[in-house]
N, C-alpha and C positions, 0 to 999 in steps of 0.2 A: 538094187545099189546104185543103179543109175538113178532111179526115182528118187532114192536119199540124196544120191550127191546133187541130183537136179533140184532139191527142196533144199537141200544144204546152200547151193551156189544161189537160189534165189532168197533164200534167208539172210545169208551173208550179207548182202547189199543193204539189204532191209536194215538188219541188224546194224551194218556200218552206219546206215543213214540214218538209225534211230538215236545209236549211241555216239555218233561224233557230235551232232547237236549237244548230246548231254554232256560230253566231257567238254565239248567248248562253252556251253553254259556253266559247267563245274570250274573252268579255267575263268570264264568272266566274272562267275561269283568270287572264286578264290582271290582273283585280281582284286575286285571290290573290296573285299575284307581285308586284305593285305593294306589296301590303300585308305580305306574310309574309318577302320576300326582305332589305329594309332592317332588319327586325326581327331576323331570322336572323344578319344579317350584325353587327348592332350586340351581339346575345346572344352569336355568337361571340367577340367583340372583348372584351366584359364577363368571357366565360370564361377567355380568355386571361389577363387580367389577375388573373380570380380566382387561376386556378391560379399566375402568379407572385408574388402576395399569399402564397399557402400555402408556396410555396417559400421566399423572402424569411424569412416569419415564422420556418420550421423552421430556416432559417440562422441566424437571428439566436438562435433558442433554443441550437442545438448552439454558437453561438459565446459566448454567456453562460455554458452549462455548462463549455466548454473554459476559459474564463478562472478558473471557480470550481476546475477541475480543477487548472489548473497554479498556482492560490494554495495549494492542499491539499497538493498534491506538496512545494512548496517548505515550507510548514508541517511535513512531514512528514520531510524530509530537512534541511531548514536550505540547501539547495543552491540557486544561483541559476540553473544549468541549466534547474531543473524549472518557472521562469516562463515559458518560451518561450511556451506555449499561452497564458498570460495577457496575454503583450506583442502577440502576433499577434492574439488577439480584440478588445485596447483600440484597433488600429488599424482594424480590420474593422468593428466594431459601428457607427460613424458612416456607413461607406458604407452598409451593409444599412439604417440607419434612413433613409437618404435615399432609398433605392432603395424602400422600403416606402412612405413618403410620398408618391413620385413615383407609383406603382402605384394607390395610394387615390386619389388626386388624378384618375387617368386615367381612373377606373372611374365609371361612372354610378349606382353604387349604394355610397355611400361610409358608412362606420359613423359614429358620433357623432365629431366632431372633437375630443371630450374623449378618446377612446379612445388616439390617438397621444399627446398631450400627457402621458396618464397613463402609456404605455408609455415616452416618453422620461424622464420623472421617475424611475420606478422603475427603470429601468435605469441611471440616473445614481447613484442612490441605491446599486445592488447594487455597482458599479464603484468606488464610493467605501469602501462597506463593504471590498471586498478589497483596496484600495488603503491604506486604515487597517489592516487585518490583518499584510499585508507591513512597513509601517513599523514596527506594534507589534512584528512578530516580530523585526525588525531592531534595533529600538532598546530593547525592554524585554525581549524574550525569548517563549518560546512560551506562557507561561501569560497574557501580555496579549493575544498574538493570539486565544488561545482563548476568553477573554471576551466578544471582539468577534462570534465566530465563533456563540456560543453565545447571545448577544444578539439579534442581527440577521441571520445568515446564512440561517437557512432562511426567514424571515420574507419578506425581501426577494426569495429565489428564488422562492417561491411567490406573490408580487406579479407577479414579470416574467411568471411563467407563466400565471397569470390573464389578465393584458393580452393575452399573445399567443393565449392560447387564445379570448378575446373576438375578436380580430380574424379569427384563423382561422375562427371559428366562423361569423361574419358574412361572410366569403368561402365558406365550406362552403354555407351556408344559400343565398347567391346562386347558386351553381353548382347547386344542388339546384333552383332555381325555373327554372333556364334550361333544364337539362337535360329537365325536365317540361314544359317551354314547347316545347323542340324536339321531345320524343316527342308532342306534341299536333299540332303543325305537320305532321309526319311521317305522322300519321293521316290528318289534311286531305288532304295531298298524295296521299298512297295511294288514298285514296277518289275523287279527280279522276282519277287515273290509270285506274283500273277503269272508272269512268264514262265516259271518254273513249274506251276501247278500244272500248264498245259502239257509239258513234256514229260516231268518224271515224279513220282512220287518223292525221290530223294532230292530234287529242287525243292520241291515244297516243304520238305522236313528243314531243308538248310535254311531256305527263305523265312519260313515261319520263326525258324530260331533266330535268325538275325533281327527278323521283324519285332519279337518279341523282346530283344537286347535292346533295340532303339526305341521300343516304347517306354521301356523300365528307364533307359536313361535320359528320354525326355519329360517321363512323368518326375523322375527325381530332381532335375532342375527346375521342372516349373514349381513344383514343391517349395524347392530353396528360393526360387525366386518370389514367391507369394509369401513365405515366411520373412522374407527380408522386408518385403513391402509391408506387412502386417505390423513390422516391429519400429517402423517409423511413427514419431508422434503426428505426422501431416496424414491429410488426406491425399494421396498422390493418384495420378491418372497418366496414363501416356497414349497420344494418337497417333496414328501415321500421317503419312502425307495427304491421304484422301480424307483425314478427319473421322477415321475409323478407331474406336477404342480398342486397345491392344493389352494394355494392363492397367490393374487398379488395386487398390486396397478396401477393407470392408468401411473404413472411416470415411473414405471418400463417397462410397454410396448412400452413408447415412446423410453427411453433409450436404448432399443434393438431393435429400430425400427421396431417391429412386422407388417408385412403388413395387417393380418387379425384380428378381435377381439380373444381374447386368450379364452380358454375355459378349464376348470377343468379337468385334468386327461391327458392334453397334455404332452407328453416325452419330456425330454430335448433335446434327440436326434432329434425329428421332429421340435424343435424352432431353432437349431442352424443354419440349411441352409437357413433360412428365410432372413437374412441379413447380411451384414458384421459385424455389432454390435452384433447381437446376436451370430454368431461364436464366435466373441471374447470373449462374456459373457461365452458360453460353456468351452471355452479354460481356463478362468480363472477359474471355477469351480472346473475343473480337477488340475489344479495346487494348488488352495487352499485346497482342499480334500487332496492331498498328502501332503501337510504341516500340516493339521490339524491331519492327521494321525500319522505323525511322532512326533509331539510335544505334542498332546492330548489337546490341546487348540484351540479355535477359530483363524482364520488366517484372518489377513488383508494385502492387497497389494494395490499399488498405479500402476494405468496403464492409458494411453493415449490412448483417445478412436480414432474411423477415422476422427471425426471431429476436431480433436486436443484439446479437452475439458480433464481435468486432472480427473479421476475417482478413488474414493477411494471404494474397492469392500471388503464388510467384510462378512466372512464365519464362520456360527454357526451350527454344527452338531446337530442332532436331536437325542434321545436316539432310534427311531424307524428306524435309519438309512437314513434318510433324512436330510435336512438341511434348514435353514434360509439364505438367502443372501441379503444384502442390497447394495446398491449401491449410492454413494453420489458425486455431481460435486463439487470438491473442486477447479474450476478453478479461482473462486476470491479469494480462499482464498490463494491459492499458488500466485496468482498477488500482492496480500497485502504483503507477505512474501519476495517476490524477491523485493516489492519497500524498505522494511526495510533493505534487504542485500544491495541492492544499497546503501541506506544511510548509511549505516555501512562503504560502501567499499568508499564512498566519504568523509566520517568524517574521516577515516584513511589516506586517500589520503591528506585532508586537513592540519592534524596535521603533516604529514611527510613533505608536501610542507612548511608548516610555518617555521618548523626548520630548513630546509636547507635554504628557501627563504631568512632568516635574514641575515645569513652569507655571503650567497652567494651572496645577493644585496650589501653589505659592500664591499666584494672584487671589486666587478663590478664598485663601485663608484671610488674605487681609481684607477682603470685601466682607465675609461672613464675620469675621472678628472685628472688623471696624463698625459693621453695622450694629452687632452687639454693644459695643462701646457707645456709639452714637444714642440708641435706645435708652440706654441709662442715663444719657446726659439730657435729651429732651423733655424727659418726664409724662407730663400727660397730655401733650400735644397731640390730638387724636389724628390730623391730617399726615404730621410727620412720623407718627407711628405706623401709619397705613402705607405710608410709600417706603418706610425701613424693611416692613414685613414684605412688601414686593419684591425689594432689592435683595433681601435675604433668600427669599423662594427663589428667584431667579438663579441666585449663584448655588443654591443647592442642587435644583436640577440640571446646572452644568457639572457639579460635583458627581450627580450620581450617574450621568453619562459616561463621564471619566472612568468610574469603576467599572460599570458595565462593559466599557471596552477594554480595560485590564482583565476583566475576568475573561471575556471572550478571548484573548490572546494570550491567557494563561500566565498572566503576570502580576496576579493580586498576591499579597502575602497572604498565606495560609496558616492557621494554627489548629492541625487537624488532633482531634482525641480519639480514643476506642469508645464508642459510641454504641447504644442499641436503638435502632430508630424508632420503636416503639415508646422509649422512652422521650425522643426528641417530639415525637408526635402529639403527646398528652400536652405539649406546651403551645406547639403549633396551630393544632387544630381550631382552637377559638379564634385564634387571628386569620386563619383562611374563611370560618364562616363569616366573619365580619365583614371579611373584603370581597367576597362573594354576593351576600345579600340575602335575604331571604327569602327571594325567588328559587334559589339554588339549592338543592338537597345535596350536602356533602355526608359521605360515607366513609370511614376507613376499616378495612378488613385486614386481618394479620392472621398468621398460621401460628402454632406453638413453635416454641423453640426458634426463635428468630435470632439468626446469627449477628455478631457485634460484627461492625465495620469501622474504617479510620476514616472520618472527615472533619471537617470543619464544622463545628455544630451552627454557628451562625451563617454561616454561608449557607448550609445545606437548607436550613429553615428560610432563608431569604429566596432559595430555588423553588421550594415548594408554594410559597406564597407567587411567585411569578409565573410558575404552569398553573396554579388555580385562577388567577388572574386572566391569563389566555384562555382558559375554559369558560370563565365567566362572560368575555368579551364574544367567545363563539356561540354564546346561548342568551341571546337578547331577550328572549322570550321566557327565560326561565328553562330549569332542566336539572340535570344531576350529575355531580362529580363523584366517581368512586376512587378511592384510595386504597393501593393494597401494597403489601410488604411480605417478601417471602424468600426462600433462599433457592438458587439455581446454579447448577454447574453447567459450564459453558465448556462442549467437547473441541477437539480438534476441526471437526466438520464445520462448526461455526465460525470457529475463530481464523480458520484459512480464509474467510471473505473478508476479514477486517486485520490489516496488516500491523494495527497498532495494538491488538490486544491479544492478551494471553490466554489460554485455556486454564480453567481453574474453578474455584468456588466463588460464589459473589452472593451479595446481598442485592434482589431486584426489588426496586421500588417502582409502581405504575400508578399514574394517574389517568382517569379517563373521563372525557365528557361526553355529553350525548348532543354537542352542538352541529354545525352544518358540515364539518369535515373539511379536507382538503383534498385537490386532485393530486396526480403524481407530478405534475409539473411544479406545484406550489409545495408539495411535500421535498420535493428534493432542494428547495431553495430555503426551506424554513429557517436553516441555521446560519445562513448567511446575514452577516451585519448589516443594518439598516435597512433589510428586505420586511416590508409588513403589508398586509391586506387591508389592513385598518385605514379609517380616513385621514387625510392630512390633520394632524395634531392631535390625533388620538393614539399614537404609538409610534416610538423611537426604533422597533425595527431589532432592539438590543436585549429585550427580555429572554428570549431562547437561546439565542447566540451565549449570553450570560451562563445561563445554566449549562451549555453544552461545554464551555470552557473551565468552568468551576468542575464538572465532572471527569473531563479528560485531565485536569490538572491532580486531580485525587485519583489517577489511575485506573479511572474506570471507562464505563461506555454509555453511549445514549443510543436510543432507537427509536424512530416514529412510526407508528400506525393509524394510517388515515385513509378515509373513503369518504366522497361528497355524500353527505347526508346520514352517514354513519357514525359521526363523532372521530374522535380523534384519541389515541392514547399513547402518550410519552412513557418509556421507559428508560429508569438509571439503574446500570449497573455497578456496585461498588464492591470493591474487593474483600473478601471476608478477612476479620482481623480474628485470630485464634485466641488471642490474649483477653484477660477479663476488662470489663468495663472502666474505664477512667472516669470518674465524676467528678468536673473541676469545683471548687468551693466556690460557695456563692453567697453572697451577702443577703440576709433577709430585712436587714434595715438599710436605708439609703445613707452613706457615708456622709461625712460632713462636707461642704463643698469650699471651704476655706481653709485658710492656713497661714501660719507666721514663718515658716522655714524658709531658707535661703537656697534659691534656684538659680545653676548657672544655665544660662539659656544661649545656645550655640548655634549660628544661623550665617551662613553667608550673605543672605538676601536683606541690606537694610531695612526694607520696608515691612517685610516680613517679621524680622527681628525687633521692630519698635512696636509692632501691632501685638505680637505674642507678650513681649514685657509689660505692654500696658494693661493685657487681660490678666496675668499675673499679679501685677500690684493690684489692681483691682478686687482682684480674690484675697489680697492681703499678704502676700507673699513679699519678701525681701528679693530682688532680681539684680542679677549682675549679667551682663551680656559680653559675648565675645564674637568676633566675625569667622574666626576660622579655629582649628585643632592649636595650631602654636599659641594664639593668644590666650586659648582656655589652659594650656598648659602652664604659660607664663604666669597666670594668674595665681592657679594653684601652687606654683613653685614660690610665689610670695607670700603664701600663707591664707590665701583666701579661704574663710571658713563657709562651706555648701554642705548642702542635705541631699539635693537632688541634681544631677547632670541631665539636662534637656535639650538634646543635640539632634541636628539634622544629621541623616545618615550618608546624604551624597552632598559633598563639599570641595572645592577646590583645594589643591595643596597638598603637600605630602602626607599631611593626617586626615584622614576621612573619618567620619561619625564613629564607624565600628573600632579603629584605631585608638581614636580619642577615648573610647569606653575602656578600652583594653587597659590605658596606660592610667588612666584615672582608677581604676580597681588595683592596679599595681601600687599606685601611690597611697591611695585611701581606700580599704576594702569597703568600709562602712558606707559610702556614698552609693546612693541608689540611682540609677540609669533608665531614662525612658527616651527613646528614639522616637522621632519624628520623620517622615517622608511625604512628598507626593506621588515618587516611584522609588523604591530601594531595589528592585529586581533581585539579585541575589546577595547584595552587600550584607546583610544579616538573616540569612537563611540560604537552603539549599533547595534547588528545583521548586521553586516558588512558596515555600514552606519555611516557616520562622524557626530557628534554631531554638532548642530547650531553653527557658529562662528568659528569652527576649522578650521586653514589653513594647510594643509600636503603638503611638497614635497616629493614624494616617490622616494627611491633610486632605481637603479641607476640615476644619471642627470650629464647633461654636464655643462660646464661653461655658456653657454647661457642660460638653464633653471632656473640655479641657480640664476643669476643675475636676470632674469626677475621676478622671485618669490619672491626674497629677495625686489626688488624694488617696488613689487605690496603691499605686505604686509606694509612696511613701509610708503608708499603712502596710504593705506588703501583703495586700489582699487582689483578688481578680473576680472579674464578673464578665459571665457570657452576655448577658443582656445588653451591656454596653456595645460589644461588638455587633450584635442584633440590631439593635437601633443604626450604627454608624454603615450596615450592608443596605 
């Protein structure tokens, strides 16, 4: 009994000594749980809200960018369907703003209230600016819209991005703080677990349970963070103050071409040697860090990668001395902007060309017409005839240059028909073979069931001759020209890289030579006007641009494939026409070139009017002249009898050539109408295409073309061959 009491008395202190620490440990553990678990739950809730805030801000940024992209697409093309992203974004942005406000309000760590108000104001300003440009485009044209974009566009977008960066920065800082707290709590729980295993199995079980819960929470948070990072369209990386990698997404790893899986804690100095792209990234970080330190603001630069892609690198310093850096591939955006710039250049060239073409072609009409009249007057004087031919040839060259410029600028008047290229090629192939010479073999191949297309037949044949002559000039020692025509369907994947091209069915016409080919730099400039690789005096650099302008004006697409030493292929994609081919009536015998009918000639240029009148009188016609539409109407009111109204399209005064023709048809429906102009733009057509039933004789022209056209209009006949000669 004493022994038992003695043992009991010995065990009791031991038990007390054993259990008191256990109870103390249990109490400490319970205290830790009561203190940390609610904090951890609150931290987890705040982390979820933080991630949702980042996601919503990213979605809001994307929505504003989509609205701007839709507006730019509309400014480039002028077509309402490109406004679809803009409309969707306007509907989505208020929902996203409401979500962002709700998420920030629910978080225990809110940014300054002014941040949301500033963001709301800046987004409203941006949307108003986009709406203003669209209204300006519709009501006043591209230049008015462009002035708004240049004045406010970039500034308002930068303001929105700064606001979003401020909000996402606050959310990210909160996330980092919570993650750091979670890591500290995890360490405490781990120590508790280890200490508990040395004292008692109960402590081990409790610590293991708590540790497992902590691990589950940490894993859940990490998965949520990673999912957020993977959802953004930029390559994202976060480095701490020591330059060690803390967070990233898969796109970042691909963009720096890191050869192995990235791991947390990897130093920037260890990433840089991995690949040229990683080395470039490290260099960008150094540049941006220096820039951010100078300005005290996040830094943004644009750089070109080794693969030729254009990257936008954004560097945002963090309070701990680290940084969050994003990389965005803006190659497609820059291509769209380049297409817009090219369209602006083309529009400027078109305005310049149009202004010059009208007066220049009037002068050339006087020269060419006058030389024709002088030729008939000098008789058989060989020296005089030679000089007349030289002056006429020089004037014709000037006229050809003007036509080529108008074609490139898509300002030439087209008269399209539904045709089958196989039928056109039967006419143009003999011309191609004569143009390239016997040293070059010409082959034409086509598959069965070639679709119809809508083109100006004469301009298409002129384009084929231009391409064939370019091929001939690339094969000085002879070679082969292969011409093919076929059907093709362009899908969305192809048209996504060509902003002005729609997916659909096309007739593709390809012409390939076996010449010396072009390097990439030359091919990139091949469509620029006046660019040529030929020796001085051998080419104007307008042949291929003229073909390009004709194809684009016809709603098609041109693509060049070339390699040095491998020849060149030029492909023309022309939209398919599902209607039946329309074959214009053609004379099989040449029409008479003279007549006795009465012609009312209306032109505001006195010299041009006198020259054309003399040419018509020389052809036997009775000619009445008027300087403007008002004079012409007055002559008809006085009872002048005429058979043909021959009027310039562009004239000063209240009555243009088009209005004059309409008045004359109302007064005397039997009078035939023939228009003439050096540059008519859309006065007698739309989108560069002549309206149905309109007859036009483009300036300049000689006596023979004038005679043939006047006679055919009076006789009610048409002839494509004449237009082919004029082209």
